[in-house]
CHARMM-style PDB file with segment names, atoms N, HN, CA, C and O in Angstrom:
ATOM      1  N   MET     1      77.981 112.003 105.857  1.00  0.00      PROA
ATOM      2  CA  MET     1      79.580 112.162 106.543  1.00  0.00      PROA
ATOM      3  C   MET     1      79.476 112.817 108.013  1.00  0.00      PROA
ATOM      4  O   MET     1      78.967 113.887 108.347  1.00  0.00      PROA
ATOM      5  N   LYS     2      80.079 111.896 108.730  1.00  0.00      PROA
ATOM      6  HN  LYS     2      80.493 111.027 108.458  1.00  0.00      PROA
ATOM      7  CA  LYS     2      80.069 112.748 109.883  1.00  0.00      PROA
ATOM      8  C   LYS     2      81.362 112.757 110.724  1.00  0.00      PROA
ATOM      9  O   LYS     2      82.047 111.745 110.874  1.00  0.00      PROA
ATOM     10  N   GLU     3      81.692 114.088 111.323  1.00  0.00      PROA
ATOM     11  HN  GLU     3      81.136 114.911 111.201  1.00  0.00      PROA
ATOM     12  CA  GLU     3      82.930 114.157 112.010  1.00  0.00      PROA
ATOM     13  C   GLU     3      83.057 113.689 113.286  1.00  0.00      PROA
ATOM     14  O   GLU     3      82.446 114.241 114.201  1.00  0.00      PROA
ATOM     15  N   ILE     4      84.027 112.402 113.543  1.00  0.00      PROA
ATOM     16  HN  ILE     4      84.523 111.954 112.800  1.00  0.00      PROA
ATOM     17  CA  ILE     4      83.926 111.773 114.728  1.00  0.00      PROA
ATOM     18  C   ILE     4      84.789 112.324 115.462  1.00  0.00      PROA
ATOM     19  O   ILE     4      84.612 111.974 116.629  1.00  0.00      PROA
ATOM     20  N   ALA     5      85.874 113.211 115.311  1.00  0.00      PROA
ATOM     21  HN  ALA     5      86.017 113.495 114.363  1.00  0.00      PROA
ATOM     22  CA  ALA     5      86.839 114.020 116.047  1.00  0.00      PROA
ATOM     23  C   ALA     5      87.486 114.879 114.988  1.00  0.00      PROA
ATOM     24  O   ALA     5      87.395 114.705 113.773  1.00  0.00      PROA
ATOM     25  N   PRO     6      88.259 115.982 115.713  1.00  0.00      PROA
ATOM     26  CA  PRO     6      88.580 117.286 114.887  1.00  0.00      PROA
ATOM     27  C   PRO     6      89.775 116.450 113.457  1.00  0.00      PROA
ATOM     28  O   PRO     6      90.921 116.025 113.604  1.00  0.00      PROA
ATOM     29  N   GLY     7      88.985 116.477 112.289  1.00  0.00      PROA
ATOM     30  HN  GLY     7      88.054 116.821 112.170  1.00  0.00      PROA
ATOM     31  CA  GLY     7      89.697 116.361 110.819  1.00  0.00      PROA
ATOM     32  C   GLY     7      89.520 114.824 110.589  1.00  0.00      PROA
ATOM     33  O   GLY     7      90.036 114.360 109.572  1.00  0.00      PROA
ATOM     34  N   ILE     8      88.663 113.772 111.652  1.00  0.00      PROA
ATOM     35  HN  ILE     8      88.244 114.149 112.478  1.00  0.00      PROA
ATOM     36  CA  ILE     8      88.432 112.604 111.329  1.00  0.00      PROA
ATOM     37  C   ILE     8      87.148 112.457 111.012  1.00  0.00      PROA
ATOM     38  O   ILE     8      86.267 112.863 111.770  1.00  0.00      PROA
ATOM     39  N   VAL     9      86.824 111.729 109.598  1.00  0.00      PROA
ATOM     40  HN  VAL     9      87.539 111.400 108.982  1.00  0.00      PROA
ATOM     41  CA  VAL     9      85.217 111.694 109.431  1.00  0.00      PROA
ATOM     42  C   VAL     9      85.123 110.105 109.237  1.00  0.00      PROA
ATOM     43  O   VAL     9      86.065 109.315 109.307  1.00  0.00      PROA
ATOM     44  N   VAL    10      83.650 109.785 108.952  1.00  0.00      PROA
ATOM     45  HN  VAL    10      82.885 110.426 108.895  1.00  0.00      PROA
ATOM     46  CA  VAL    10      83.443 108.320 108.493  1.00  0.00      PROA
ATOM     47  C   VAL    10      82.208 108.545 107.630  1.00  0.00      PROA
ATOM     48  O   VAL    10      81.444 109.452 107.961  1.00  0.00      PROA
ATOM     49  N   ASP    11      82.017 108.024 106.871  1.00  0.00      PROA
ATOM     50  HN  ASP    11      82.637 107.288 106.601  1.00  0.00      PROA
ATOM     51  CA  ASP    11      80.793 108.000 105.673  1.00  0.00      PROA
ATOM     52  C   ASP    11      81.099 106.544 104.951  1.00  0.00      PROA
ATOM     53  O   ASP    11      82.106 106.176 104.346  1.00  0.00      PROA
ATOM     54  N   LYS    12      79.551 105.676 105.310  1.00  0.00      PROA
ATOM     55  HN  LYS    12      78.734 105.976 105.802  1.00  0.00      PROA
ATOM     56  CA  LYS    12      79.491 104.596 104.789  1.00  0.00      PROA
ATOM     57  C   LYS    12      79.807 104.430 103.132  1.00  0.00      PROA
ATOM     58  O   LYS    12      79.833 103.349 102.544  1.00  0.00      PROA
ATOM     59  N   GLU    13      79.958 105.290 102.737  1.00  0.00      PROA
ATOM     60  HN  GLU    13      79.937 106.168 103.215  1.00  0.00      PROA
ATOM     61  CA  GLU    13      80.242 105.566 100.933  1.00  0.00      PROA
ATOM     62  C   GLU    13      81.945 105.461 100.876  1.00  0.00      PROA
ATOM     63  O   GLU    13      82.515 104.985  99.895  1.00  0.00      PROA
ATOM     64  N   ILE    14      82.510 105.861 101.806  1.00  0.00      PROA
ATOM     65  HN  ILE    14      82.046 106.247 102.604  1.00  0.00      PROA
ATOM     66  CA  ILE    14      84.212 106.040 101.707  1.00  0.00      PROA
ATOM     67  C   ILE    14      84.296 104.777 102.675  1.00  0.00      PROA
ATOM     68  O   ILE    14      83.751 104.516 103.748  1.00  0.00      PROA
ATOM     69  N   LYS    15      85.173 104.118 101.885  1.00  0.00      PROA
ATOM     70  HN  LYS    15      85.615 104.330 101.014  1.00  0.00      PROA
ATOM     71  CA  LYS    15      86.359 103.146 102.572  1.00  0.00      PROA
ATOM     72  C   LYS    15      85.393 102.313 103.806  1.00  0.00      PROA
ATOM     73  O   LYS    15      85.692 102.162 104.990  1.00  0.00      PROA
ATOM     74  N   PHE    16      84.024 101.797 103.012  1.00  0.00      PROA
ATOM     75  HN  PHE    16      83.781 101.919 102.050  1.00  0.00      PROA
ATOM     76  CA  PHE    16      82.991 101.291 104.020  1.00  0.00      PROA
ATOM     77  C   PHE    16      82.848 101.503 105.562  1.00  0.00      PROA
ATOM     78  O   PHE    16      82.795 100.697 106.492  1.00  0.00      PROA
ATOM     79  N   GLY    17      82.800 103.033 105.503  1.00  0.00      PROA
ATOM     80  HN  GLY    17      82.844 103.687 104.747  1.00  0.00      PROA
ATOM     81  CA  GLY    17      82.811 103.664 106.927  1.00  0.00      PROA
ATOM     82  C   GLY    17      83.828 103.428 108.032  1.00  0.00      PROA
ATOM     83  O   GLY    17      83.673 103.515 109.250  1.00  0.00      PROA
ATOM     84  N   LYS    18      84.825 103.132 107.374  1.00  0.00      PROA
ATOM     85  HN  LYS    18      84.951 103.062 106.384  1.00  0.00      PROA
ATOM     86  CA  LYS    18      85.894 103.575 108.265  1.00  0.00      PROA
ATOM     87  C   LYS    18      86.505 104.829 108.640  1.00  0.00      PROA
ATOM     88  O   LYS    18      86.322 105.716 107.805  1.00  0.00      PROA
ATOM     89  N   PRO    19      87.151 105.145 109.616  1.00  0.00      PROA
ATOM     90  CA  PRO    19      87.810 106.543 109.710  1.00  0.00      PROA
ATOM     91  C   PRO    19      88.578 106.873 108.598  1.00  0.00      PROA
ATOM     92  O   PRO    19      89.443 106.114 108.161  1.00  0.00      PROA
ATOM     93  N   VAL    20      88.282 108.107 108.046  1.00  0.00      PROA
ATOM     94  HN  VAL    20      87.580 108.723 108.401  1.00  0.00      PROA
ATOM     95  CA  VAL    20      89.377 108.808 107.329  1.00  0.00      PROA
ATOM     96  C   VAL    20      89.620 109.970 107.815  1.00  0.00      PROA
ATOM     97  O   VAL    20      88.983 110.479 108.736  1.00  0.00      PROA
ATOM     98  N   ILE    21      90.873 110.639 107.036  1.00  0.00      PROA
ATOM     99  HN  ILE    21      91.391 110.225 106.288  1.00  0.00      PROA
ATOM    100  CA  ILE    21      91.115 111.983 107.194  1.00  0.00      PROA
ATOM    101  C   ILE    21      90.395 112.807 106.479  1.00  0.00      PROA
ATOM    102  O   ILE    21      90.360 112.638 105.261  1.00  0.00      PROA
ATOM    103  N   LYS    22      89.691 113.841 107.067  1.00  0.00      PROA
ATOM    104  HN  LYS    22      89.719 113.979 108.058  1.00  0.00      PROA
ATOM    105  CA  LYS    22      88.625 114.798 106.349  1.00  0.00      PROA
ATOM    106  C   LYS    22      89.035 115.157 104.839  1.00  0.00      PROA
ATOM    107  O   LYS    22      90.232 115.283 104.583  1.00  0.00      PROA
ATOM    108  N   ASN    23      88.121 115.315 103.888  1.00  0.00      PROA
ATOM    109  HN  ASN    23      87.149 115.212 104.096  1.00  0.00      PROA
ATOM    110  CA  ASN    23      88.503 115.586 102.704  1.00  0.00      PROA
ATOM    111  C   ASN    23      89.296 114.761 101.822  1.00  0.00      PROA
ATOM    112  O   ASN    23      89.773 115.181 100.768  1.00  0.00      PROA
ATOM    113  N   THR    24      89.438 113.560 102.269  1.00  0.00      PROA
ATOM    114  HN  THR    24      89.051 113.218 103.126  1.00  0.00      PROA
ATOM    115  CA  THR    24      90.385 112.808 101.923  1.00  0.00      PROA
ATOM    116  C   THR    24      89.785 111.334 101.715  1.00  0.00      PROA
ATOM    117  O   THR    24      88.693 111.174 102.260  1.00  0.00      PROA
ATOM    118  N   ARG    25      90.364 110.094 100.940  1.00  0.00      PROA
ATOM    119  HN  ARG    25      91.252 110.223 100.497  1.00  0.00      PROA
ATOM    120  CA  ARG    25      89.728 108.981 101.342  1.00  0.00      PROA
ATOM    121  C   ARG    25      90.844 108.031 101.952  1.00  0.00      PROA
ATOM    122  O   ARG    25      90.951 106.855 101.604  1.00  0.00      PROA
ATOM    123  N   VAL    26      91.859 108.778 103.109  1.00  0.00      PROA
ATOM    124  HN  VAL    26      91.773 109.733 103.391  1.00  0.00      PROA
ATOM    125  CA  VAL    26      92.896 108.187 103.403  1.00  0.00      PROA
ATOM    126  C   VAL    26      92.597 107.559 104.593  1.00  0.00      PROA
ATOM    127  O   VAL    26      92.511 108.397 105.490  1.00  0.00      PROA
ATOM    128  N   PRO    27      92.377 106.280 105.025  1.00  0.00      PROA
ATOM    129  CA  PRO    27      91.810 106.042 106.475  1.00  0.00      PROA
ATOM    130  C   PRO    27      92.968 106.129 107.059  1.00  0.00      PROA
ATOM    131  O   PRO    27      94.056 105.839 106.561  1.00  0.00      PROA
ATOM    132  N   VAL    28      92.704 106.619 108.362  1.00  0.00      PROA
ATOM    133  HN  VAL    28      91.820 106.854 108.766  1.00  0.00      PROA
ATOM    134  CA  VAL    28      93.532 106.726 109.784  1.00  0.00      PROA
ATOM    135  C   VAL    28      94.454 105.437 110.084  1.00  0.00      PROA
ATOM    136  O   VAL    28      95.569 105.757 110.496  1.00  0.00      PROA
ATOM    137  N   ASP    29      94.241 104.100 109.972  1.00  0.00      PROA
ATOM    138  HN  ASP    29      93.335 103.840 109.637  1.00  0.00      PROA
ATOM    139  CA  ASP    29      94.626 103.201 110.175  1.00  0.00      PROA
ATOM    140  C   ASP    29      95.929 103.092 109.148  1.00  0.00      PROA
ATOM    141  O   ASP    29      97.005 102.684 109.586  1.00  0.00      PROA
ATOM    142  N   VAL    30      95.778 103.462 107.825  1.00  0.00      PROA
ATOM    143  HN  VAL    30      94.904 103.794 107.470  1.00  0.00      PROA
ATOM    144  CA  VAL    30      96.976 103.679 107.035  1.00  0.00      PROA
ATOM    145  C   VAL    30      97.894 104.567 107.412  1.00  0.00      PROA
ATOM    146  O   VAL    30      99.069 104.205 107.352  1.00  0.00      PROA
ATOM    147  N   VAL    31      97.607 105.820 107.848  1.00  0.00      PROA
ATOM    148  HN  VAL    31      96.652 106.115 107.897  1.00  0.00      PROA
ATOM    149  CA  VAL    31      98.433 106.537 108.356  1.00  0.00      PROA
ATOM    150  C   VAL    31      99.194 106.248 109.590  1.00  0.00      PROA
ATOM    151  O   VAL    31     100.287 106.774 109.797  1.00  0.00      PROA
ATOM    152  N   LEU    32      98.597 105.359 110.477  1.00  0.00      PROA
ATOM    153  HN  LEU    32      97.709 104.932 110.310  1.00  0.00      PROA
ATOM    154  CA  LEU    32      98.901 104.928 111.635  1.00  0.00      PROA
ATOM    155  C   LEU    32     100.260 103.728 111.167  1.00  0.00      PROA
ATOM    156  O   LEU    32     101.379 103.581 111.657  1.00  0.00      PROA
ATOM    157  N   GLY    33      99.636 103.086 110.139  1.00  0.00      PROA
ATOM    158  HN  GLY    33      98.726 103.206 109.741  1.00  0.00      PROA
ATOM    159  CA  GLY    33     100.820 101.791 109.847  1.00  0.00      PROA
ATOM    160  C   GLY    33     102.004 102.617 109.155  1.00  0.00      PROA
ATOM    161  O   GLY    33     103.175 102.333 109.406  1.00  0.00      PROA
ATOM    162  N   LYS    34     101.715 103.484 108.416  1.00  0.00      PROA
ATOM    163  HN  LYS    34     100.764 103.715 108.212  1.00  0.00      PROA
ATOM    164  CA  LYS    34     103.386 104.153 108.029  1.00  0.00      PROA
ATOM    165  C   LYS    34     103.838 104.695 108.961  1.00  0.00      PROA
ATOM    166  O   LYS    34     105.049 104.503 109.074  1.00  0.00      PROA
ATOM    167  N   LEU    35     103.293 105.454 109.885  1.00  0.00      PROA
ATOM    168  HN  LEU    35     102.309 105.609 109.794  1.00  0.00      PROA
ATOM    169  CA  LEU    35     104.081 105.640 111.003  1.00  0.00      PROA
ATOM    170  C   LEU    35     104.810 104.760 111.635  1.00  0.00      PROA
ATOM    171  O   LEU    35     106.023 104.872 111.814  1.00  0.00      PROA
ATOM    172  N   ALA    36     103.907 103.563 112.119  1.00  0.00      PROA
ATOM    173  HN  ALA    36     102.922 103.472 111.974  1.00  0.00      PROA
ATOM    174  CA  ALA    36     104.563 102.389 112.687  1.00  0.00      PROA
ATOM    175  C   ALA    36     105.746 101.868 111.998  1.00  0.00      PROA
ATOM    176  O   ALA    36     106.668 101.408 112.671  1.00  0.00      PROA
ATOM    177  N   ALA    37     105.816 101.901 110.561  1.00  0.00      PROA
ATOM    178  HN  ALA    37     105.067 102.275 110.014  1.00  0.00      PROA
ATOM    179  CA  ALA    37     106.889 101.315 109.690  1.00  0.00      PROA
ATOM    180  C   ALA    37     107.752 102.347 109.867  1.00  0.00      PROA
ATOM    181  O   ALA    37     108.782 102.056 109.258  1.00  0.00      PROA
ATOM    182  N   GLY    38     107.850 103.359 110.368  1.00  0.00      PROA
ATOM    183  HN  GLY    38     107.014 103.596 110.863  1.00  0.00      PROA
ATOM    184  CA  GLY    38     109.048 104.315 110.229  1.00  0.00      PROA
ATOM    185  C   GLY    38     108.990 105.212 109.181  1.00  0.00      PROA
ATOM    186  O   GLY    38     109.975 105.934 109.022  1.00  0.00      PROA
ATOM    187  N   LEU    39     107.969 105.332 108.366  1.00  0.00      PROA
ATOM    188  HN  LEU    39     107.169 104.746 108.495  1.00  0.00      PROA
ATOM    189  CA  LEU    39     108.048 106.692 107.860  1.00  0.00      PROA
ATOM    190  C   LEU    39     107.915 107.963 108.553  1.00  0.00      PROA
ATOM    191  O   LEU    39     107.361 108.184 109.630  1.00  0.00      PROA
ATOM    192  N   SER    40     108.718 109.046 107.490  1.00  0.00      PROA
ATOM    193  HN  SER    40     109.168 108.866 106.615  1.00  0.00      PROA
ATOM    194  CA  SER    40     108.294 110.239 108.221  1.00  0.00      PROA
ATOM    195  C   SER    40     107.211 110.791 107.981  1.00  0.00      PROA
ATOM    196  O   SER    40     106.550 110.498 106.984  1.00  0.00      PROA
ATOM    197  N   PHE    41     106.807 111.771 108.935  1.00  0.00      PROA
ATOM    198  HN  PHE    41     107.344 112.009 109.745  1.00  0.00      PROA
ATOM    199  CA  PHE    41     105.550 112.834 108.303  1.00  0.00      PROA
ATOM    200  C   PHE    41     105.720 113.493 107.159  1.00  0.00      PROA
ATOM    201  O   PHE    41     104.665 113.709 106.563  1.00  0.00      PROA
ATOM    202  N   GLU    42     106.822 113.938 106.582  1.00  0.00      PROA
ATOM    203  HN  GLU    42     107.679 113.763 107.067  1.00  0.00      PROA
ATOM    204  CA  GLU    42     107.204 114.196 105.191  1.00  0.00      PROA
ATOM    205  C   GLU    42     106.927 113.281 104.297  1.00  0.00      PROA
ATOM    206  O   GLU    42     106.006 113.411 103.491  1.00  0.00      PROA
ATOM    207  N   GLU    43     107.792 112.142 104.361  1.00  0.00      PROA
ATOM    208  HN  GLU    43     108.541 112.037 105.016  1.00  0.00      PROA
ATOM    209  CA  GLU    43     107.123 111.234 103.324  1.00  0.00      PROA
ATOM    210  C   GLU    43     105.755 110.756 103.347  1.00  0.00      PROA
ATOM    211  O   GLU    43     105.329 110.292 102.289  1.00  0.00      PROA
ATOM    212  N   ILE    44     104.871 110.785 104.507  1.00  0.00      PROA
ATOM    213  HN  ILE    44     105.217 111.162 105.366  1.00  0.00      PROA
ATOM    214  CA  ILE    44     103.228 110.456 104.257  1.00  0.00      PROA
ATOM    215  C   ILE    44     102.665 111.485 103.970  1.00  0.00      PROA
ATOM    216  O   ILE    44     101.621 111.222 103.374  1.00  0.00      PROA
ATOM    217  N   MET    45     102.886 112.960 104.138  1.00  0.00      PROA
ATOM    218  HN  MET    45     103.734 113.175 104.622  1.00  0.00      PROA
ATOM    219  CA  MET    45     102.718 113.896 103.261  1.00  0.00      PROA
ATOM    220  C   MET    45     102.696 113.876 102.045  1.00  0.00      PROA
ATOM    221  O   MET    45     101.680 114.003 101.362  1.00  0.00      PROA
ATOM    222  N   GLU    46     104.065 113.677 101.551  1.00  0.00      PROA
ATOM    223  HN  GLU    46     104.891 113.574 102.106  1.00  0.00      PROA
ATOM    224  CA  GLU    46     103.870 113.521  99.935  1.00  0.00      PROA
ATOM    225  C   GLU    46     103.239 112.692  99.465  1.00  0.00      PROA
ATOM    226  O   GLU    46     102.496 113.027  98.542  1.00  0.00      PROA
ATOM    227  N   GLU    47     103.263 111.322  99.875  1.00  0.00      PROA
ATOM    228  HN  GLU    47     103.866 111.050 100.625  1.00  0.00      PROA
ATOM    229  CA  GLU    47     102.751 110.193  99.388  1.00  0.00      PROA
ATOM    230  C   GLU    47     100.972 110.546  99.448  1.00  0.00      PROA
ATOM    231  O   GLU    47     100.396 110.449  98.365  1.00  0.00      PROA
ATOM    232  N   TYR    48     100.391 110.819 100.287  1.00  0.00      PROA
ATOM    233  HN  TYR    48     100.860 110.898 101.167  1.00  0.00      PROA
ATOM    234  CA  TYR    48      99.251 110.848 100.456  1.00  0.00      PROA
ATOM    235  C   TYR    48      98.347 112.429 100.389  1.00  0.00      PROA
ATOM    236  O   TYR    48      97.173 112.728 100.606  1.00  0.00      PROA
ATOM    237  N   ASP    49      99.534 113.186  99.985  1.00  0.00      PROA
ATOM    238  HN  ASP    49     100.488 112.943  99.808  1.00  0.00      PROA
ATOM    239  CA  ASP    49      99.053 114.735 100.090  1.00  0.00      PROA
ATOM    240  C   ASP    49      98.289 115.249 101.095  1.00  0.00      PROA
ATOM    241  O   ASP    49      97.269 115.931 100.995  1.00  0.00      PROA
ATOM    242  N   LEU    50      99.024 114.761 102.352  1.00  0.00      PROA
ATOM    243  HN  LEU    50      99.853 114.207 102.433  1.00  0.00      PROA
ATOM    244  CA  LEU    50      98.193 115.416 103.703  1.00  0.00      PROA
ATOM    245  C   LEU    50      99.293 116.466 103.985  1.00  0.00      PROA
ATOM    246  O   LEU    50     100.353 116.710 103.409  1.00  0.00      PROA
ATOM    247  N   LYS    51      98.597 117.085 105.226  1.00  0.00      PROA
ATOM    248  HN  LYS    51      97.736 116.887 105.694  1.00  0.00      PROA
ATOM    249  CA  LYS    51      99.238 117.984 105.974  1.00  0.00      PROA
ATOM    250  C   LYS    51      99.516 117.459 107.215  1.00  0.00      PROA
ATOM    251  O   LYS    51      99.052 116.381 107.587  1.00  0.00      PROA
ATOM    252  N   LYS    52     100.356 118.259 107.984  1.00  0.00      PROA
ATOM    253  HN  LYS    52     100.732 119.135 107.682  1.00  0.00      PROA
ATOM    254  CA  LYS    52     101.143 117.619 109.314  1.00  0.00      PROA
ATOM    255  C   LYS    52     100.093 117.596 110.249  1.00  0.00      PROA
ATOM    256  O   LYS    52     100.109 116.732 111.126  1.00  0.00      PROA
ATOM    257  N   GLU    53      98.998 118.586 110.177  1.00  0.00      PROA
ATOM    258  HN  GLU    53      98.985 119.288 109.465  1.00  0.00      PROA
ATOM    259  CA  GLU    53      97.712 118.801 110.934  1.00  0.00      PROA
ATOM    260  C   GLU    53      96.770 117.353 111.008  1.00  0.00      PROA
ATOM    261  O   GLU    53      96.264 116.866 112.019  1.00  0.00      PROA
ATOM    262  N   ASP    54      96.717 116.888 109.739  1.00  0.00      PROA
ATOM    263  HN  ASP    54      97.128 117.284 108.918  1.00  0.00      PROA
ATOM    264  CA  ASP    54      96.196 115.206 109.038  1.00  0.00      PROA
ATOM    265  C   ASP    54      96.580 114.455 109.736  1.00  0.00      PROA
ATOM    266  O   ASP    54      95.816 113.572 110.125  1.00  0.00      PROA
ATOM    267  N   ILE    55      97.681 114.494 110.099  1.00  0.00      PROA
ATOM    268  HN  ILE    55      98.302 115.211 109.783  1.00  0.00      PROA
ATOM    269  CA  ILE    55      98.740 113.015 110.556  1.00  0.00      PROA
ATOM    270  C   ILE    55      98.547 113.318 112.457  1.00  0.00      PROA
ATOM    271  O   ILE    55      98.450 112.510 113.381  1.00  0.00      PROA
ATOM    272  N   LEU    56      98.552 114.405 112.445  1.00  0.00      PROA
ATOM    273  HN  LEU    56      98.631 115.061 111.694  1.00  0.00      PROA
ATOM    274  CA  LEU    56      98.432 114.815 114.048  1.00  0.00      PROA
ATOM    275  C   LEU    56      96.953 114.659 114.535  1.00  0.00      PROA
ATOM    276  O   LEU    56      96.699 114.505 115.730  1.00  0.00      PROA
ATOM    277  N   ASN    57      95.923 114.706 113.503  1.00  0.00      PROA
ATOM    278  HN  ASN    57      96.130 114.831 112.533  1.00  0.00      PROA
ATOM    279  CA  ASN    57      94.533 114.404 114.017  1.00  0.00      PROA
ATOM    280  C   ASN    57      94.586 112.821 114.049  1.00  0.00      PROA
ATOM    281  O   ASN    57      93.870 112.192 114.828  1.00  0.00      PROA
ATOM    282  N   ALA    58      95.275 112.333 113.359  1.00  0.00      PROA
ATOM    283  HN  ALA    58      95.857 112.844 112.726  1.00  0.00      PROA
ATOM    284  CA  ALA    58      94.871 110.673 113.103  1.00  0.00      PROA
ATOM    285  C   ALA    58      95.651 110.224 114.466  1.00  0.00      PROA
ATOM    286  O   ALA    58      94.876 109.810 115.329  1.00  0.00      PROA
ATOM    287  N   ILE    59      96.970 110.225 114.813  1.00  0.00      PROA
ATOM    288  HN  ILE    59      97.599 110.561 114.112  1.00  0.00      PROA
ATOM    289  CA  ILE    59      97.414 110.181 116.183  1.00  0.00      PROA
ATOM    290  C   ILE    59      96.420 110.569 117.335  1.00  0.00      PROA
ATOM    291  O   ILE    59      96.208 109.725 118.206  1.00  0.00      PROA
ATOM    292  N   ALA    60      95.721 111.939 117.405  1.00  0.00      PROA
ATOM    293  HN  ALA    60      95.893 112.624 116.698  1.00  0.00      PROA
ATOM    294  CA  ALA    60      95.162 112.023 118.508  1.00  0.00      PROA
ATOM    295  C   ALA    60      94.100 111.363 118.454  1.00  0.00      PROA
ATOM    296  O   ALA    60      93.572 111.081 119.530  1.00  0.00      PROA
ATOM    297  N   TYR    61      93.530 110.960 117.326  1.00  0.00      PROA
ATOM    298  HN  TYR    61      93.959 111.188 116.452  1.00  0.00      PROA
ATOM    299  CA  TYR    61      92.023 109.873 117.487  1.00  0.00      PROA
ATOM    300  C   TYR    61      92.229 108.677 118.059  1.00  0.00      PROA
ATOM    301  O   TYR    61      91.541 108.070 118.880  1.00  0.00      PROA
ATOM    302  N   ALA    62      93.462 108.339 117.436  1.00  0.00      PROA
ATOM    303  HN  ALA    62      94.022 108.832 116.770  1.00  0.00      PROA
ATOM    304  CA  ALA    62      93.896 106.822 117.919  1.00  0.00      PROA
ATOM    305  C   ALA    62      94.233 106.660 119.135  1.00  0.00      PROA
ATOM    306  O   ALA    62      93.962 105.570 119.638  1.00  0.00      PROA
ATOM    307  N   ALA    63      94.896 107.656 119.935  1.00  0.00      PROA
ATOM    308  HN  ALA    63      95.116 108.542 119.527  1.00  0.00      PROA
ATOM    309  CA  ALA    63      95.031 107.774 121.482  1.00  0.00      PROA
ATOM    310  C   ALA    63      93.905 107.890 122.337  1.00  0.00      PROA
ATOM    311  O   ALA    63      93.865 107.449 123.485  1.00  0.00      PROA
ATOM    312  N   ARG    64      92.919 108.539 121.711  1.00  0.00      PROA
ATOM    313  HN  ARG    64      92.951 108.897 120.778  1.00  0.00      PROA
ATOM    314  CA  ARG    64      91.784 108.816 122.359  1.00  0.00      PROA
ATOM    315  C   ARG    64      90.834 107.328 122.202  1.00  0.00      PROA
ATOM    316  O   ARG    64      90.077 106.971 123.105  1.00  0.00      PROA
ATOM    317  N   ILE    65      90.965 106.740 121.237  1.00  0.00      PROA
ATOM    318  HN  ILE    65      91.579 107.030 120.504  1.00  0.00      PROA
ATOM    319  CA  ILE    65      90.334 105.554 121.092  1.00  0.00      PROA
ATOM    320  C   ILE    65      91.225 104.377 121.940  1.00  0.00      PROA
ATOM    321  O   ILE    65      90.452 103.698 122.614  1.00  0.00      PROA
ATOM    322  N   VAL    66      92.205 104.084 122.042  1.00  0.00      PROA
ATOM    323  HN  VAL    66      92.834 104.636 121.494  1.00  0.00      PROA
ATOM    324  CA  VAL    66      92.612 103.416 122.728  1.00  0.00      PROA
ATOM    325  C   VAL    66      92.746 103.670 124.284  1.00  0.00      PROA
ATOM    326  O   VAL    66      92.786 102.836 125.189  1.00  0.00      PROA
ATOM    327  N   GLY    67      92.801 105.010 124.345  1.00  0.00      PROA
ATOM    328  HN  GLY    67      92.769 105.687 123.610  1.00  0.00      PROA
ATOM    329  CA  GLY    67      92.484 105.253 126.010  1.00  0.00      PROA
ATOM    330  C   GLY    67      91.217 104.985 126.761  1.00  0.00      PROA
ATOM    331  O   GLY    67      91.158 105.026 127.990  1.00  0.00      PROA
ATOM    332  N   GLU    68      90.265 104.724 126.026  1.00  0.00      PROA
ATOM    333  HN  GLU    68      90.312 104.691 125.028  1.00  0.00      PROA
ATOM    334  CA  GLU    68      88.938 104.320 125.950  1.00  0.00      PROA
ATOM    335  C   GLU    68      88.717 103.040 126.207  1.00  0.00      PROA
ATOM    336  O   GLU    68      87.954 102.487 127.000  1.00  0.00      PROA
ATOM    337  N   GLU    69      89.481 102.640 125.439  1.00  0.00      PROA
ATOM    338  HN  GLU    69      90.101 103.089 124.795  1.00  0.00      PROA
ATOM    339  CA  GLU    69      89.466 100.782 125.581  1.00  0.00      PROA
ATOM    340  C   GLU    69      89.808 100.235 126.658  1.00  0.00      PROA
ATOM    341  O   GLU    69      90.563 100.807 127.444  1.00  0.00      PROA
ATOM    342  N   GLN    70      89.361  99.154 126.857  1.00  0.00      PROA
ATOM    343  HN  GLN    70      88.748  98.690 126.219  1.00  0.00      PROA
ATOM    344  CA  GLN    70      89.005  98.334 128.171  1.00  0.00      PROA
ATOM    345  C   GLN    70      89.230  97.146 128.151  1.00  0.00      PROA
ATOM    346  O   GLN    70      88.165  96.544 128.015  1.00  0.00      PROA
ATOM    347  N   THR    71      90.470  96.169 128.245  1.00  0.00      PROA
ATOM    348  HN  THR    71      91.336  96.658 128.355  1.00  0.00      PROA
ATOM    349  CA  THR    71      90.652  95.240 128.459  1.00  0.00      PROA
ATOM    350  C   THR    71      90.261  94.327 129.899  1.00  0.00      PROA
ATOM    351  O   THR    71      90.172  94.914 130.977  1.00  0.00      PROA
ATOM    352  N   GLU    72      90.002  92.562 129.766  1.00  0.00      PROA
ATOM    353  HN  GLU    72      90.074  92.085 128.890  1.00  0.00      PROA
ATOM    354  CA  GLU    72      89.872  92.150 130.847  1.00  0.00      PROA
ATOM    355  C   GLU    72      91.331  91.838 131.182  1.00  0.00      PROA
ATOM    356  O   GLU    72      92.182  91.400 130.409  1.00  0.00      PROA
ATOM    357  N   ALA    73      91.502  92.233 132.856  1.00  0.00      PROA
ATOM    358  HN  ALA    73      90.810  92.589 133.485  1.00  0.00      PROA
ATOM    359  CA  ALA    73      92.893  91.889 133.335  1.00  0.00      PROA
ATOM    360  C   ALA    73      92.575  90.140 133.761  1.00  0.00      PROA
ATOM    361  O   ALA    73      91.554  89.596 134.183  1.00  0.00      PROA
ATOM    362  N   GLU    74      93.887  89.623 133.447  1.00  0.00      PROA
ATOM    363  HN  GLU    74      94.716  90.065 133.105  1.00  0.00      PROA
ATOM    364  CA  GLU    74      93.770  88.021 134.111  1.00  0.00      PROA
ATOM    365  C   GLU    74      94.266  88.109 135.667  1.00  0.00      PROA
ATOM    366  OT1 GLU    74      94.280  87.099 136.369  1.00  0.00      PROA
TER     367      GLU     74
END
């Protein structure tokens, strides 16, 4: 298991190596998808037994990844 960001880990044995919330099997993309669908922090925390810090870590990780992304300009 490797921590790739605060509170975010990858392990090839868990969810095929997708980034997950540390000490869980909850993928970061699932948390972000739930937020995008309009669920509140509280609803996600209850559904996945997460802490607010876990959700904030997922958002921070995603922001870092998107910030590093480069696309071709037309």
